[in-house]
C-alpha positions as CSV (number, residue, x, y, z in Angstrom):
1,X,-76.5,-35.9,37.8
2,X,-78.9,-35.4,34.8
3,X,-78.0,-34.2,31.4
4,X,-79.2,-30.8,32.1
5,X,-77.0,-30.2,34.9
6,X,-73.9,-31.8,33.0
7,X,-74.4,-29.1,30.2
8,X,-74.5,-26.3,32.7
9,X,-71.1,-27.2,34.3
10,X,-69.6,-27.8,30.9
11,X,-70.7,-24.2,29.9
12,X,-69.3,-22.7,32.9
13,X,-66.0,-24.6,32.3
14,X,-65.7,-23.3,29.0
15,X,-66.5,-19.6,30.1
16,X,-63.6,-19.9,32.7
17,X,-61.3,-21.1,30.1
18,X,-62.1,-18.3,27.7
19,X,-61.7,-15.7,30.4
20,X,-58.1,-16.9,31.3
21,X,-56.9,-16.9,28.0
22,X,-58.1,-13.4,27.3
23,X,-56.6,-12.1,30.5
24,X,-53.2,-13.8,29.2
25,X,-53.3,-12.2,25.7
26,X,-54.6,-8.5,26.9
27,X,-54.0,-8.1,30.3
28,X,-50.2,-8.8,30.6
29,X,-49.0,-7.4,27.1
30,X,-47.5,-10.6,26.0
31,X,-46.2,-11.7,29.5
32,X,-44.2,-8.5,30.2
33,X,-44.6,-7.4,33.8
34,X,-46.4,-3.8,34.3
35,X,-44.3,-1.3,35.6
36,X,-45.3,0.4,38.8
37,X,-45.0,4.2,38.2
38,X,-43.8,5.0,41.8
39,X,-40.8,2.0,41.7
40,X,-39.9,3.0,38.1
41,X,-39.2,6.7,39.1
42,X,-37.1,5.5,41.9
43,X,-35.1,3.0,40.1
44,X,-34.3,4.6,36.8
45,X,-31.8,7.6,36.8
46,X,-32.5,10.5,35.1
47,X,-30.3,11.7,32.0
48,X,-27.8,14.1,32.9
49,X,-26.0,14.8,29.6
50,X,-27.3,17.7,27.2
51,X,-28.9,16.7,24.1
52,X,-26.2,15.8,21.4
53,X,-23.6,15.0,23.8
54,X,-21.7,11.9,25.2
55,X,-20.1,11.1,28.3
56,X,-16.7,11.4,28.6
57,X,-14.8,7.8,28.2
58,X,-12.9,7.3,31.7
59,X,-9.9,5.0,31.3
60,X,-7.8,2.8,33.9
61,X,-4.6,4.1,34.3
62,X,-2.2,2.7,31.8
63,X,-4.5,1.7,29.2
64,X,-5.4,3.6,26.0
65,X,-8.4,4.9,24.7
66,X,-10.1,2.6,22.0
67,X,-10.1,3.6,18.4
68,X,-13.5,4.3,17.0
69,X,-14.5,2.1,14.3
70,X,-13.9,3.2,10.8
71,X,-10.8,5.2,11.6
72,X,-7.1,4.3,11.4
73,X,-4.6,4.7,14.1
74,X,-1.7,7.1,12.8
75,X,1.5,5.4,12.4
76,X,4.2,6.6,14.6
77,X,6.4,9.3,13.3
78,X,9.9,8.2,12.6
79,X,13.2,10.3,13.0
80,X,14.3,12.3,9.7
81,X,16.9,10.2,8.0
82,X,16.5,7.2,9.6
83,X,18.1,4.3,7.8
84,X,16.8,0.6,7.0
85,X,20.1,-1.0,6.8
86,X,23.8,-1.0,6.5
87,X,26.1,-2.5,4.0
88,X,29.9,-3.1,4.2
89,X,31.6,-1.6,0.7
90,X,35.2,-2.2,0.1
91,X,37.5,-1.2,-3.0
92,X,40.2,-3.5,-3.8
93,X,43.4,-3.7,-6.2
94,X,44.2,-6.3,-8.6
95,X,45.9,-8.3,-5.6
96,X,42.7,-7.9,-3.6
97,X,44.1,-5.8,-1.3
98,X,41.6,-3.4,0.5
99,X,42.2,0.2,-0.6
100,X,39.2,1.7,1.1
101,X,36.4,0.0,3.3
102,X,33.2,1.8,4.6
103,X,30.1,0.9,6.5
104,X,27.3,2.5,4.5
105,X,23.6,3.3,5.5
106,X,20.9,3.0,2.9
107,X,17.0,3.6,2.9
108,X,14.6,1.4,1.3
109,X,14.6,1.8,-2.6
110,X,18.2,3.3,-2.7
111,X,20.8,1.5,-5.2
112,X,24.4,1.3,-5.1
113,X,24.5,3.7,-8.0
114,X,22.8,5.9,-5.4
115,X,25.2,5.3,-2.4
116,X,28.5,5.2,-4.2
117,X,28.9,8.9,-5.4
118,X,27.6,9.6,-1.5
119,X,30.4,7.7,0.3
120,X,33.3,7.3,-2.4
121,X,35.6,9.5,-4.3
122,X,36.2,9.8,-8.1
123,X,32.9,7.7,-8.9
124,X,32.2,7.7,-12.5
125,X,29.2,5.6,-13.7
126,X,28.7,5.4,-17.5
127,X,25.3,3.6,-18.8
128,X,25.0,1.8,-15.4
129,X,28.6,0.6,-15.3
130,X,31.2,1.6,-12.7
131,X,34.0,3.1,-14.7
132,X,35.8,4.7,-11.9
133,X,35.9,4.6,-8.2
134,X,38.5,6.0,-5.5
135,X,42.0,5.0,-7.3
136,X,40.5,2.4,-9.8
137,X,40.1,3.3,-13.4
138,X,38.6,1.3,-16.3
139,X,40.9,1.9,-19.3
140,X,39.7,2.8,-22.9
141,X,40.9,-0.6,-24.1
142,X,39.1,-2.8,-21.4
143,X,42.3,-4.7,-20.4
144,X,40.9,-4.6,-16.9
145,X,37.5,-3.5,-15.5
146,X,35.9,-3.1,-12.0
147,X,34.2,-6.5,-11.0
148,X,31.3,-6.3,-8.5
149,X,30.8,-8.9,-5.9
150,X,28.3,-9.3,-3.3
151,X,29.2,-11.7,-0.5
152,X,32.1,-13.4,-2.0
153,X,30.1,-14.3,-5.1
154,X,30.5,-12.5,-8.7
155,X,27.6,-10.3,-9.0
156,X,25.3,-11.4,-12.2
157,X,23.7,-7.6,-12.4
158,X,24.9,-4.0,-11.9
159,X,25.0,-1.5,-9.7
160,X,21.9,0.0,-10.9
161,X,19.6,-3.4,-10.3
162,X,21.6,-5.6,-7.9
163,X,19.5,-6.2,-5.0
164,X,21.2,-6.0,-1.6
165,X,20.2,-6.3,2.0
166,X,21.2,-5.4,5.6
167,X,24.5,-6.9,6.5
168,X,25.7,-7.6,2.9
169,X,29.4,-7.4,1.7
170,X,30.0,-5.6,-1.5
171,X,33.5,-5.5,-3.2
172,X,34.8,-3.7,-6.1
173,X,37.8,-5.1,-7.2
174,X,39.9,-4.2,-10.2
175,X,40.2,-7.1,-12.3
176,X,42.2,-8.2,-15.5
177,X,40.0,-8.9,-18.5
178,X,40.1,-12.4,-19.9
179,X,38.2,-13.1,-23.1
180,X,36.0,-16.1,-22.6
181,X,36.5,-18.7,-25.2
182,X,34.9,-22.2,-25.9
183,X,37.1,-25.1,-26.6
184,X,35.9,-25.1,-30.2
185,X,36.9,-21.2,-30.6
186,X,40.4,-22.0,-28.9
187,X,40.9,-24.8,-31.6
188,X,40.1,-22.8,-34.5
189,X,43.7,-20.9,-34.0
190,X,46.6,-22.5,-35.3
191,X,49.0,-21.0,-32.8
192,X,49.6,-18.1,-30.3
193,X,52.3,-15.4,-30.2
194,X,53.0,-12.9,-27.7
195,X,53.5,-9.4,-28.8
196,X,54.4,-6.3,-26.4
197,X,54.4,-2.5,-27.2
198,X,57.5,-0.7,-25.6
199,X,58.4,3.0,-25.0
200,X,61.9,4.3,-25.7
201,X,63.5,2.8,-22.3
202,X,62.0,-0.6,-23.2
203,X,58.9,-0.3,-20.6
204,X,56.3,-2.5,-21.4
205,X,53.1,-0.4,-22.2
206,X,50.9,-3.3,-23.5
207,X,51.5,-7.1,-23.6
208,X,49.0,-9.4,-24.9
209,X,48.9,-13.2,-26.1
210,X,47.2,-13.2,-29.4
211,X,45.8,-16.5,-31.5
212,X,46.2,-16.6,-35.1
213,X,45.4,-18.5,-38.0
214,X,46.9,-19.7,-40.9
215,X,47.6,-17.2,-43.5
216,X,47.1,-14.2,-41.0
217,X,49.7,-11.3,-40.7
218,X,50.7,-9.1,-38.3
219,X,48.8,-6.5,-40.1
220,X,45.8,-8.3,-39.6
221,X,46.1,-9.2,-35.8
222,X,47.4,-5.9,-34.4
223,X,44.0,-3.8,-35.0
224,X,42.2,-6.6,-33.8
225,X,44.0,-6.7,-30.3
226,X,45.4,-3.4,-29.8
227,X,44.2,0.2,-29.5
228,X,45.2,3.4,-32.0
229,X,46.8,1.1,-34.9
230,X,47.7,2.9,-38.1
231,X,49.2,1.2,-41.1
232,X,50.6,3.2,-43.9
233,X,51.8,1.4,-47.0
234,X,52.9,-1.6,-44.6
235,X,54.7,0.5,-42.1
236,X,53.1,0.7,-38.5
237,X,52.6,4.2,-38.0
238,X,50.8,4.2,-34.5
239,X,50.0,1.6,-32.0
240,X,48.7,2.3,-28.3
241,X,50.3,5.5,-27.3
242,X,53.3,5.3,-29.8
243,X,53.5,7.6,-32.9
244,X,55.8,8.1,-35.5
245,X,56.0,12.0,-36.2
246,X,56.2,13.5,-39.5
247,X,59.9,14.0,-39.4
248,X,60.6,10.3,-38.7
249,X,63.0,11.5,-35.9
250,X,61.6,8.3,-34.2
251,X,59.9,5.2,-35.4
252,X,58.4,2.0,-34.2
253,X,61.1,-0.9,-34.6
254,X,59.8,-4.1,-35.0
255,X,61.5,-7.2,-33.3
256,X,60.8,-10.9,-33.3
257,X,62.2,-13.2,-31.0
258,X,64.6,-10.3,-29.7
259,X,66.2,-9.9,-33.3
260,X,65.4,-6.9,-35.6
261,X,62.9,-7.9,-38.1
262,X,63.9,-7.8,-41.7
263,X,60.3,-7.6,-43.0
264,X,57.4,-5.4,-42.3
265,X,54.2,-6.2,-40.6
266,X,52.4,-7.2,-44.0
267,X,55.0,-9.9,-44.8
268,X,57.1,-11.2,-41.6
269,X,56.4,-14.6,-41.0
270,X,55.8,-16.0,-37.6
271,X,55.0,-19.2,-35.8
272,X,53.7,-20.5,-32.7
273,X,55.2,-19.4,-29.6
274,X,57.0,-16.6,-31.3
275,X,57.7,-13.1,-29.2
276,X,56.9,-9.8,-31.4
277,X,58.2,-6.4,-29.8
278,X,57.2,-3.2,-31.2
279,X,59.5,-0.5,-29.7
280,X,59.7,3.3,-29.9
281,X,63.1,4.2,-31.4
282,X,64.9,7.1,-32.1
283,X,66.0,7.4,-35.7
284,X,69.8,7.7,-36.3
285,X,71.0,8.4,-39.6
286,X,73.8,5.9,-40.9
């Protein structure tokens, strides 16, 4: 083969390569198969829905329709008055004898201050403190109070703020008030005496053990430890619910260790361990 023939062969080959490339690029539309109009009509199902409508969803029995994106499913309705839990509440006397016991339902957010008036009698709350419930009463002198316990432990919060949960046990216990004294405070006293207040039948209306310091008189100690104390010219006129009337047909007699005191509350000496009695007494003219 001469050079002229070789050139012709190469030129023909180049034309063939160009032709194949053009067919691939333009004749096949990027490699996608041409659709036959006859087969397309036979295989593609026509639309049967009106414009703007959607085909209804069909569900298998026992299944729920899916929630569309962007929506929230409504929470199931709760029964009116449904409660979130129950607690047991007792009312106890000073001997921890249960006077009343109830199982009480509560809703989220309710406090004991909300629940007590709804479930117990004679409930009085003053500045967040329970003053009365059922037959328990906090006296004016605070010699006793209504203590609050939760699950057997003394509650560190009151009925307005104490948290509780389902199954808790709440106890309200009539409790004698005992002043908390540190050892240092107790050592400041030089002694202690017992003081009683009695009616005309010698019934004890009030009784307290009182600490004193050297130099203190009964006139100093009584107003600090008892209610309604009035002293006039060294004479005790009133103490607790005892009152000396204007006509002095009764008076408050004063005894020390069972003996009639010869001096008044300003000057009567006493010592550690002594017993002082103030007794409502009918005056008998000599």
